[in-house]
Structure formats: structure tokens, C-alpha cells
N, C-alpha and C positions, 0 to 999 in steps of 0.2 A: 504494500500500500504506500501511497505518497506521504510525505512529511506534512502535507497540508490537509485540512479537513475538506470535506465536500462542500463547495460553495453553495450557499442557499439563495443567493441572488446574483444578478449581473455584476454588481459592484465588487463583490468578493471575487467573482470569477475574473474580472479585469485586473484586480489587484494582484492575484496569484500569477496570472499570465504575464504581467509586467515584471514581477520579481524574477520570473523564469526566463526572461528575454523572449517571450512569445507574443509581445504586443508592442506596436509602434504608434505613438501619438503623432498625428498630422496637424501641425499648427498653421500651415499656410492656408490661405482662403481657397476654398473649393466650392464650386457650383453644384447644387443638388441636381441640376438639369444635365444629365449624361456624364459630366466630368467626374463626379464622385464614383459612379459605378464603373467607369472605364479604368480609373486608377486601381480600384479594388480588383477588377477582373485581371488586369495585367499582373498585379501582385499575387493573386491566387494561382495563375498559370505558372508562376515561378516559385511556388511553395513558400511564399513569404509569410510574415507574421500576421496576427490579427491587427486590424487597423482601427484606430479611434480618431475620427475626424472631429476636431474641436473648433473649427472655424468654418462652418458652412455658411455660404453667402446668404445674408438676410435673416440668419437665425442664431440663437444662442445655445440651442440644444445640440449636443454631440451625437454622432452617428457611429455605431460599431458595425464593422463588416468583417468578413473572412474569419469569423470566430472559429469555425470547425473545419477549415481546409486541411488541417493536419491532425493526425490521430493523437499527437501529443496534447493538443488542447481539448479534445474530447475526453482524454484520459484525465485531465485536470478537472473537468466538470463532474467526473465520476469518482474523484478522489484516488485515482490509480497512478502508478508510475508512468512518467512521460514516455518511456520506451515501449509501452504497450502498443501492439498493432491491432488491426481491425478484428482479427479473430480472437485475440486475447480479450479485447473489450467486449465482444459479442458473447464469449463464454462467461465472462464475469456477469454481464447483464442477465443472461439466461439463468445463472445460478442464484443470483440475488432474487429474481422473480419467482423461480420454481421452488427454491429451498427456504428462503426467508419469508415468502408470502407477501401478498399485496397489503399495503398500509393505507387505511382510510385517512382523508384529510382532517385537520383539526380546525374547528371554528374558533376565531378570535374576534374581539370587538373593535380592534384598531390596528393600524399599520401605516407605513409610509405612503402607500398608494392614496390615502385620504388627505394628503397634505394640500392638494390643489384641485380645483374642479372648474370646468366650463359647463354650463347647462343652458338649455333653451336657445334663445337667439345668440348667445355668446359662443356656442359650439363652433369651432373653426379648425377643421382637420389640417388645413394648410398652414396653421401656426407652427406645425412640426416640420422638420427638414426631410420630408418624404421624397425619396429619389425618384427620378425618371431614369430607367436603366438603359433601354435600347431605343434606337431611332424610330422604329415602327411600333413601339408600345403605344397602347391606346391612351395612356396617361400616366400619372404618378401612382405607385403601388405602396399603400400603407402596410399591407400585409404580405410579407414573404417569409418571415420567421414568426409572425403573430399566429396565435391559435384561437379559434372561435369556440367559446363556451356555450353549449346549448343543453336543453333538458328534454328528455322524452316525456310528453304529456301523460302517457299511460303508466309508465313504470318509475318515473323520477330518476332514471339513469342520466348522469351528467357526462357528456362527451367534451373533449378538448381536441379539436382537429385543426391541423394547419391547412388553410385554404388561401389561395391568393385573394387579395382584396384591393381593388382599385378605387381611388378617390373619384367619385362621379361629380360631386360638388362638395362644399365645405361641411355638409352635414350628412353625406351619403357615401356608403362603401359598397361597390359592386362585389358580389360573391361568386366564386367559381365553385359551386357545390355539385360535383360530378355524380352521375347516376349511381345509386347504391351506397354512396358515402353516408356515414352516420348522420351528419347534419341534414343531408338531403332526405333520408328516411324520416327523420323527426319533422322536417318541414312539411312533408306529405301528410303526417298525422295531424299537424296543426291546420292544414287545409281542410281535412275531413271534419274537424270540429269547429271550423269557421273562426279561428282566432289567430292573431299575429304570433309569431315565434319570438320569445325573448332571446336575445343573443348578446354576447360581449366578446369583443376583440381584445386580446391581451398581448402586450409586448413586454418581455422581460419577466421578472420573477425568478423562479428556479431556472438556472441555465438548462436543466433537463427537460423543460417544457417543450422547446423546439424539437429536441431529440425524440421525445415520447409522442408528441402531437402529430408528428409526421410519419409515424409507422402505422401498421395495420394490426390492431388488436381486435379480438372478437367483440362484436356488438354486445353491450351490457357490461363491459369491463371499462371502468373509468380510468382515464389516463392520469388523473390525480393520484389514484392508488398505485399505479405503476411508478410514478415519480417518487412517491413515498417509499416504495420498495427499494428503488435504486439509491436513494439518499439515505436510507436506513432510519428515517423518522417522518412523521406526517408533514405534508404540505400545509402551512398555515393559510387558511382562507377566511375571507369576510363575506357574509351573505349580503348582497346588494339590496338596499332598500328601494331600488328602482325596479329591477328585473327579478329579484329573488334568487339570482344565480350566484354561485360561489366564485370569488375572484381571489387571486393570490394577494396576500397582505402586503408583499414586498415587490409587486409588479412596478414597472416603470411608467407605462401608459395603458389606460383601459378605456375603450370606447364602448358605451352601453347603449342599447336601444332594442328595436324590434324589426323583424323581417315579415313583410306582407307575403303570405303564401300564395296569393292569387296570381297565376301566371299572366293574367291580363295587365297586371300593374308591374311586371318585370321591366328591366331597362337594359340597354346595350352595355356590354362590358368587353374589354379587350380591344385588340390583340395584346399578347404578352409573350416576351422572349422566355420560353419555358426551359425546364431542366433537361429536356431532350436535345436542346441545341437548335430548336426551330421555334418559330412563332406559332402560337395557337390562339384560336378564338377569333371572332369577327365582330367588330362593332357595328352590326347591322340590325335592323329592327326585327328580322325574322329569327334572330338568335338572342332574344333578351334573357337576362339572368336575374335571379333574386338579389335583393340589396338590403343592406342594413341601414335603417333610418336612425342616425346617432342622436340621442336625446341628451346624453351626458358624457363628458370626457373627464376622467380622473387621472391625475399624474403626480409624481413625486417632485420635490424640489429638484431643480436642475436635472430633468429626466434625460435618460440616454435612450435614443432610438436605435433599435437593433434591426439590421437589414441583411439580406444576402443577394448577391448579383444574379443568382440562378444561371441561365445560359448553358452553353455546351460543357461537357465534362472536362476537368474535374473541378467543381466548386465545393463550397461547404455543404450545399444541398445534396450533392452526390455522395460526399463523405458520410453525411448524416444518414442518408437513406441506406447506404451500404452497411453501416454499423447497426442501425436500429432494425433494419429488415433482416440482416443476418441473424441478429439476436432473437428476433421474434420468430423467424422461421425455424431456428434451432429449438426455441421454447415450444413451439407448436408440434414439431416432430417428437420432442420428448414426451409431451402430453398425449400424443396419439399412440405412444407406446412402441414406436419404431425402434428396434434394438440395434446396438452396435454403432450408433452414430459417433464418429470420432471428431469431426469438425465440419463446419458449414461456412460458406463464403459467397456472398453476393458481391459481384465486382462493381466498384464505384464507376469504372469505365463504361459499364453497361447502364449508366445513369442511376446506378444503385438500386435497380429493380428488375431488369429483364432476364438476367442470366444468373444462375446459381451453380455452385460446385458443392458436392457432398461427399465426404470420405467416410467409409464404413469398414467395420470388421465383420466380414461375412460369416454368417452362421448357418445358412441353408441355401439351397438352390433358389434362384430368383430373388435373393436379398437385394441386389442392386436395383431391380425393377421395383421392388416394394418401396425402397427409400425414395426413388425418383418420382414414382406415381403418387406417393404420399405427399411429397412436397407440392405437387400441383393441386392436391386436394385440400391444403391448408387454406385458412382465410387469407393469408398473405400471398401464397403461391397462386391461388385461384384468380387473382386480380392482375392480369396483364403479363404475368411471367411467360416467357417464350421458350426458355431452354434450361434443362438441368443436366449436368454432367456428374456421373457417379464414379468415384475412384476407390481403390483399395486403401487399407489402413496405412500402408507404408508411404502414402502421399498426403501431405497436409492439403486441405482444400484451398488454401491461399497460395500454394507453391505452383504458380502457373507454368513455369518451365517443365515441371514434373507432370502437371496435368496434360500438357501437350504431348509429353513422352507417353503417357498412358493412352491418349487418343491415337497415337501412332503405332503402338505395339500391343495393346490389349483390346482394341476396339475394332470390330468388324462391322462396317456400316449396315450390311444387309441383316446380319443376325442380332446386332446389338442396338438397334434404333427402333424407338416407338414414336409414332406420329399421332397426335391428337388433333383432329381437324378443326374443332370448334371449342374455344374457351373464351371466358370473359375478358374483355380488353378495356382500354381506356381511350377516350377521344384525344388524349394528349399524345398518342402513339402516331408519329409521322409516317409509319409504314402502311397505315390504313389508307384506303382510297380517299382522295382529296374531298370528295362529296360527303364523306361521313362526318357528322357533326355532333354537337352536344346532345341533341335530342334523338339521335339515330339509334334504332333498336338493333342495328346490325354491327354493334361494337364487339366483333368477334375476332379472334386471332388463333392461328394454329400454334401447336406447341411441339417440341422435340425433346425426347429423353435419350441421352447417349450414355449407354452403360459401358464404361471403360474399366470395368472390373474383370479380372481373370475368373472365368466361370467356376463357381464353387464345386460343381459336380465333376469337373475334369479329374480324372485319375492321375494323369501326367500333366503337370503344369510347367511352364517355362521356368528355368532357373535364373533368378535375379542375381546379378553380380553385386556382391557386398564387400566392403572393406573389412579387413581382419580387425576384430575388436581389440585384441591385445596390442597389436601394433599401433592402432589408432590412439589408444589411451597413452602409450609411451610418447607418441608424437605430440599429443596435447600437452604433456608435462614439459616437453622441451621446446614448445612453440616459440618462446621468446628468443631462443638461440638463432632463429632463422631470419630475423629481420624483416618479416613480412608485415605489411601495414594493415592487416585485417585479423580478426580474432575468429576462433572456431569453438 
């Protein structure tokens, strides 16, 4: 574990990152209009530090970007050693959630988020340094790391989901609630009972909020409880006297209001430069979206606006999705009872969602098929995943050179491939036909399972070349004598 405690809010996270040389303060004046995002994107593509822009043109509020482009900073958020890799973090996540159990949030009466407020006619979302990211974006995006808090009107289940949120005007946030997402399911229930849906957009609070809110946990599992499990203690929440929804007591900025569920009152939103590396959405009247009518904004003294550039891989969006989806896929496979799982890895280069590798210790014929098909059957794998590669236990799921070796020497395309012709997809997938849109019911994608394990039932298996263990141990003890600039 790290010498630092798990940070409970953004300010603690920033403080630790700065102590560890993982954060750079930008004091030069930077324009929120494209300039800020372009600096952040160039920094991210070079694996640079987290950036805190302290002098955004026309604003006094600072903007944090590039927070999670490196695993070392995700490790800081989880209180782990900075050397932890994606798979190490995912395994720790899985174990905290499955072995420690979920932890319900703790209700408190006060917190820093109540230090300031705008309400009614004073609400002005443009008072914050909300960036415009890319030239063809439909506008400024308030929500890229923000999560939307909503409640199921039938069960009282509270969801915290990361959805993109565009400023439509100073009191309105356009919402991208994709089909089947938890908030969209809830919105349909409010439509049935003829009531507006209370909703709250949260920026900041526990740094784990962005990590957890952007993954796919089963419906009915509150992300607040997952956050609690990961930080080892309850998330402190305040029950809003406006919406009745729980909000983190130490959040930076909270926009509260209601969403009209009537499609006739939806509004155009987008386009937006998405995590796939392509623009998605059309700001046309035939594709309107739900929107949050903001009635109140709460914010801390000197709030920090948290943003991510999104765009083509690898940004912190892809790193976050790779980590949290790897962790959640691993968790769901464990809960399904799939035996022999050694490691799981969803590649950040696959936008953190479309391709997974699973390493297994085989115990019976067809074990590789079992693991791969089970991955597609999980809540996470069922939504948009295109490919799973299964390898033997001698290969870590994140050791891609060895994965390629397995595909080259243990995989027979005719015998070891399974094709699923129709699976649930997402309108954000640019490989779908261009005419497929937000409301299209043909959001289907094919899937491929590549079983690169040596068949369990073979009586004679190829002999793998291995180094002599005794000689290897002797060499390790003498390694310093050889003057080589890497460790083993």
C-alpha cells in the first residue's frame, strides 16, 4: 500500500499528486475555447502529468485535466503504490469489492459543497470555465468527468452514471442518456408516472466517483456503495432539500434540477468528439435528447472544475475505462463462478471497452470457451464488446507480446473461433452504419471469441521452452555484476 491515505476529495488527490511530481500547475493564461483542451491533449499523448490550469481566461476557477492518463495517478486515488499497473489495480478493485463488500453511504448534515449557491434567475453555468474541446463540438461540455445522480421511482435505487453533458444555455444541460443506461431506464419510469425526474450533476467529491461512475455495474447496485468499498469507508452524502437526492458533502460543483421525460420537449445536443476518436451525435431536430433544467448550483469556495479531453486513445477516459471495466469484468466473472481465472485485461487502446484478454488455468475441456462466452454474457461484456481472446495461465492477460505469440502458435482460426452474429452495441461505435442513430433499434454488433489456449483434452501437447530455474536464480543474484540498465 502507499504511504498516503486514500484521498477523500479532489483537493487531497491534487495535493498527493503534486508531492509525488505527478501534477503541473499552469499559471499562464489559457482560453477555455479549444486552447485548454489542445494543451491537455498534447500533454496526454506524451504521458505527461496531471494539469491544473490556474489562469483560465475570464475566470477565477481552476480546471483539472489529465488526472488519470497514467496508472500511477489512478493508484494514488486508490491508495496503492504508484508502480501498480492496470491489471494490479483491477485485481485490487475486484478483491475490495468482492471480499470486503459494498459500503453504504453515510448521511451528514453539512459539508463544503454548501459553502456557495446560485439559484433561480442567478443560475449561470457559464460562470464556470467549461471547455470547448474540439472544433466541431456542438458547444461547451460541462460533463465529461461529472456523474449524474438519479433515483429509481419504484425501488429508490440511486445511480451515479457518467454521461456527457452539454451547456445548451446558462440554465440547461443536454444529456446523452444512451438506450438501456440506468438513467435512461429511470427516465422511462418517470415518463410512465408523468413526473419530471430529479437529477444532479456532480463534479468532484471522491476522486473514485469518475472511476466508478463510468463503469458498468449491475442495475440496482449503487455506485456510492462501490466507492465506499474501494475507499474502505462510507461516502459522506448530504440529502438535497431541493431534489431529495444524495450528493457528496465534499463535491466541488453540483448542478441540481429536473429532467422532463416527455420526448416532445427534448432538445438538440451534440455533436461531440467522443472517446472512440470520432465525432458522435447530430445537433438536428430529428435527434433531440433529454436535458437537465438546472434550478440550483452548489459549489465550494474556490471550486476546481474537473474535465477530460476525451478524443482518440489514449486519454484518461480510456485509462479509466480500461481499469474500471477490467475490474468489473473480473468481478462479474468471479461472481458467475467461472473457475481458474488468472487475470483479465481490457486494452486502453481499444478505447477501454471493445476488446478483452482473459488468462485461465484450464481444468476441463472447453474451459476457454466457457470463460470467453461468459465474458460476453456479463453485464459489462454484453454492452458493445466485440472481441475476447483467451490464453493459458503461463501468459498474463496484459502481456500483449505473449498474447500475440499465443495467437500465432496455439490458435487455429477454423477450430478455435466462435462468431456471435448479433449482440448489443452502442450508437457511439463508429463501425456501425452511418445511418444508425441514437434511437435506432438496430444497434447490433457481431462478436468474436478467439480461444488461444492449448486444448485441455490433447494427450500430447507442444513442449514450451522454459529457462532453467536454478540457473535463473543464480543469475538474478549476480545481476548487478553485468551492468545492464534494467531489472529482472
